[in-house]
C-alpha positions, 0 to 999 in steps of 0.5 A: 466503534473500535477505530479501524484506521487511527490518525497514526501510529507512534513511531517506534525506535526500530532495533538493528535487525539482520534480515539476512540471516535466513530467519525471514520465511515470508515477505508481505507487500503492500501494493500500491507504490510498491508493486505498481504506480498507484499515481496516474489516476490521481494525477489526471484528477489534479489536472481536471481540478486545475482546469476548473480553477483549484490548483493544489499540491499532490502531497497535501490533497491526497494526505487529506483524501487519505486521511479524512476520507479514505479510511471508511472506504477501506474498512468497508463502510462507505463507497469509494464514489460517495467518499469522493464526492465528499472530498470534492464538497470539502474543497468547495465544489458542489452540484453539477461541478462534482458530477463533471469531475466524476465523469471526467475522471471515471470514478463512477467506474474505477478508483483513482489509484486503479493500476495501469503498470507495474513499478520497474523490476517488480516483475523480473525480481518476483519471478526469481527462483529464490522467491518460490522459497518464501511465503508471498502475500499482499496486504493492502488498503483497498476499496474493494475485496481481495478478489479485485486486488487479485484481479488487478495484480493478474492484469498486470502479470502478476497472477499466481505470484502471491498465495495470499492477498488480503484487502482492508475491506475483507479484514474490516480493519485498515493498515496501520492497525496492528491487527491487520498485519497479525491477521494476515501473518496468522492466515499464512501460518507464520509468526510475525517475526518470520515475515517482513512487510515491504512498504513505502507509507511511513505509518504503515511501516511503523504499524508492521513494526509494532506488530512484530514484523521486520520492515523493508522500505522502498519509494520511501520518504526521507523520515521513514523508519525501517529495518532495510531501505531499497532503492529499487525493487531489484535489491529485494533479492538481497534479502534472499540471496545476499548478493546485491547490497541494500542499506540496512538501518543501524 
């Protein structure tokens, strides 16, 4: 079976690209931790686990969750609840304690990554007139179809901002697989060189670069490679109108 979510994408040496020359016709956004904060539900889980005797570190715990359990969910091969129970079992929980954690975190009704609020600057930046001249889309690893992602964005006040919304479940391919980016770009009617991917995850940004997209990093780890680094979402306007400074890799 073709893997839909490889262990990692080889980090590529990115050449300097001028994203301010008007050649970008579309922006493709990741959703969690780019448009909205995906951490509140995860942090609640860690508090519940601590009350039950498991003290762990956020990055370590959720790296295991994403790499070892979520990949099948993102590709539509396993339910979120089943994957969550398997995660807890891998940390030594069994039977009744697992169901207690499920109830305490409401995972039977919603994912840990369910958005609760937009990140600062997102709403007002995307409302700027300049962004109406671009093809805007969302490409995200998600536990449900694109209609669920669209509902989440609408509930957060971003309804109608994105013409294209792509979920990994619908594509059957998860980021950072190259084919996911290419499928999205093709549906947008653009060439990869005309699209910039806005993301935070180093592997997903590397996957976008491997597919030929320009890359814009926000909320990134220090080791992340990208063409442009944003310190806040407001700076994304500099890609459009050149007025605000953004750090260009070079």
